[in-house]
N, C-alpha and C positions, 0 to 999 in steps of 0.2 A: 664772223671773222674775216675781217677786212684786210689784215696783213697778209702779203703776198708771200709765199716761201718758195725761193729761187733754188730748183734742184739741178746740181751740177753734175754732168756725166760725161764721158768720152762718145766719139760720135759714130762708133760702130753700131751695126745693126743689134747685136746682142746688148751692148751697152745701153743702147736706147730703150730696149724692149724692158730691161730691167729698171731704168729711170721711169718709164711710163707705168710700171707695176707699182712702183711708189707713189707715184702721182695719183694714179686712180685710187688706191687705197686711201690717201690724205684727202683726196676730193670727196670721197664718200663719208669720211668723217666730218665734212663740213669746212675745209681749210681750203684757201686760194693758193694755188700752186703755178709755177710754170718751169719749162724745161730750159737750161741754159747747156748747149753743146760745147764741149771744149776737147781740143786735140791734144794728146799726149805724146812725147818722145817715144814711148813704147811702142804707139802705134806707126810713127813716123819713119823710124829706123828700123829696116825689116832685114838688112843683110848681114847682120851680125848676132851671134846668140845672145840672149838675154842676160846671162850673167858678166858678157864682156861689155856691156854697156849701162850697168847700174843696177842690175837684179831687179827684185818685183817691184820697188819704190818708184820705177820710171812711168807705171801705168797711174800712180795716186799723186805724184808729186804736183803737176800742173793744177790738179783740182785742190790740193792742200793751197796752193799760192793762190788760187782764185777765192777760196774761202776766207783765207786770210787779209785779202784785200777788200772784202766786202761784196765781191762780184755774185758770189752764191750763198746760200743760207745752209745747204745741205749738201753732200755726196753721196752718191750711189757707186758702190764698187761691188766686183767678184770679190769676196772676201779672201779667196786663195791669192789674190794678187796684193793685198794688203801688207806692209811689213808689221811685225809685231810690236814694233815701238811707234806710235803716231806721232806726228809732229807737235811740238810744244803749242798748247792752246787748243787743239783739237780732241775731241773724244768719240769714243764709239757711241751712237746713239740710239742704234738698234741692229737686231740680226734678224732678217726674216727667215721662216720656215723653210729649212733646207730642201732642195729637190734630190734628185738620184745623185748619189756621189761617184757612181761608176765611171770608168773610161770605156772607151769601145774603140775597135780597130775598123776604119772604113777602108775595105778593099776592093780592088779591081779584077775584073776576070774571075778565074777559077782558083780560090785560094787555098793552098795547102800549107798546113801549120809544119809539115815535115820537110819541106823544100827549102834550101837556102834562098833568102829573099831581100830585098830592101826596103825597109820600114821608115816612114819620115815622123819626127817630132821634133819640137824645139825645148822639149822639158829633159833635165837631167835626168828626173825620178823616173818618167817612162822609159828613157833609153836605158838607165840601169836596171831597172826591173826586167824589162824585155830581153836584155843580154843575159841577165841572171837565167832566164828560162829558156832562150834560146842563143846560145853563145856564139853561133856561126853565121848569124845573120848581120847585115850591113844596116846600120843606122844612120840618116842623113837628117841635117839641120831643117827644121819649117818653122818660119815666123809668120806672124800675121794675124789678123783678125780670122774669125771662123770662115766667114766668106772667101778671103783671100786662101787660106790654107785649103780649102776645098777646091779652089780653082787649081791651085798649084800642083793638087794631086792628080787633077785631070790630065794637067800639061806634062808631067812627067812620067818617066818609065819606072814608077815605084809599085811595089805590090801593095802598099796600103799606108796610112796614116792614123795615129791616134788622136783621138779628141776626148773632152769632157763630155758624157751623154747628156748632161744636164743643158749645156749650152746649144746643142744641136737640136735638143727638143724644146727650147723656149723659142726658137725660133723657126719651127717646122723644116728643119733642114736634115732631120735623122733617115738616111736613106736605108733601103732594104738590105744592102750588101753591107752587112756590119757584122760584126762579132762582139759581144759583151763581154769585156776581160774581168770577169768575176774573181780570178786570182791576184790581178794587180790592186795593191794598197793604192788609195787615192792620195793626192795631195791634202795636207791639213786645210780645213774649212771647204773642200771642194763641194761645188754644189749649193753655196750658201752666198747670200747678198748681206752686205754690210750698209748701214748709213751712218755717215760720220758729220760732225757739227762742231762749231766753235762751242767751246765750254760756257762761254760768256751769252750764248744766244739761247736763253732760257725758251722761248717761244717755241722755236724749232726743235729744240730739245725734247720737250714735252709733247711735242705734236709727233715725233718720230717715235718715240718710245712706246706709243701705243700699238705701234706696228710689230714690237719685239716678241719674238717666239722664244720662250724660255729654255726649252730642252736643247733647241738647236744651240742657243748662246751657251749654254753649259757643254754641249759638245765639242763645238769649236774652240771655246776656250782650253780645253784639256789638250786638243791637238795642236794648236798653237803655241801653248806652253811647253808642249813636248819639242816643237821645233825650236822654239827660242832658246831652250836649255841647251840643246845640241848646236846650237850656234849656225843655223841652217839657213833657211830662207831659199831664194834660188840658187844659192850656190853650193846646194849639197842634195844629192838624192834621198830626200825622207820622205817616208810615206805614214799616214797616221790616219786612223777612223776610231772615233768612239761613238757610241750607240745605247742611248738610254731606252730600257723597256721596264716601264713601271719606276720603281726605286731603285733598280740595278742599272750598273753601266758597263759595257764590254769596251775594251781598249785593246787594238793592235797597233804597234809603231814599228818602223823599221828603218835602217840606214843600209844602204847598198852603195859600193864600189862604183865608179863611173863606168869602168868596163863590165860591170855584172859579175865579177869573180868571186865577191866576197858580199854576205848578206847576213846582217845581224836583226833579229826581231824579238820583241818583247810582247807578251799578252797578258791580259787579267780582266778577272770580273769581279765587280765589288759593289758595294752600295754606292749610289750617287751622293751621299752625306761627304764623301770623301773627294768629290770632283775638284775641288778648288787647287789641291796641291797635286794631282794625280799625274798631270802631264810633266811635271818637273821630276817625280819620284820615278816615272817609266823612263825617263831620259837618262836620269841619273844611273839607273841598272844597267842600261843599255851601254852606256858609257865605262861602266866598270866591267861589263863583259865584253871588250874588246873595242866598243864605238870610239873610245879615245883615240887609239892608236889608227882607227881607221878615218877618223876625221882628220888627223893629221897628214894621212895619205891623199885624201882629198883635197884640202887646201893646197898642199903642195902641187897636186897634178893640174888644180884650176889655175895656179900661176904661170904653167907653161904656154 
């Protein structure tokens, strides 16, 4: 296999770890690969909330352009950062087996859940779910890659900050002073890595497909379909988690107001044979149960 597969990635430590995971996996299968580092707007603009500078597509757009120009053959993404509608001509080539989906609170000093405190996060979902549980706490914005956010936590007088557990574990930065937030419903596709490729690049598509993990692919399909039907993305506090166990799939989805005062949930356990439309069906159920009005309120709030 003499053709070189150029693997595009953001240049953060976590993004490079994920790209090298793909590189090593393809190398073991006999393919020739190389890493191409590309900086994204989402990594460069850190002084504004993500939803105000373009949403989740900011982390993928630069790599999409590079792929369409032929500078890279495949791109490696944290799937939770990828818009539900891919750019024309680009397709999902593979979804790798998912890591831990949970969020964690990294705290400083003696952490007391009952005391009023300041918690940092750049995620609307995490902010909303935290305020739903701890309505008197203060939430401050926090942007940047994992390393930058950990540094900002140390430099500021905050009680703690919320991170994805998988990201910290992947680059060996998960500290002892942590609380796993089992009660927090993760972002759709949290913990999963996606490979994208041009639809016309059959060589790279076939190579990437060998890394696909079918159960993870099905789980994140349901979660992302749920988000898409709610018209969410990074502009709404949406949590979703699908888990396959044998021939059964459990699903929990939720929509929370930005201030945490309202929270609507849906749950189901069903056969995996119904997975294809499950996310859409559960989103429609949530919309009928008050979610439609709540989405209107959220969109109005986002315009302020």
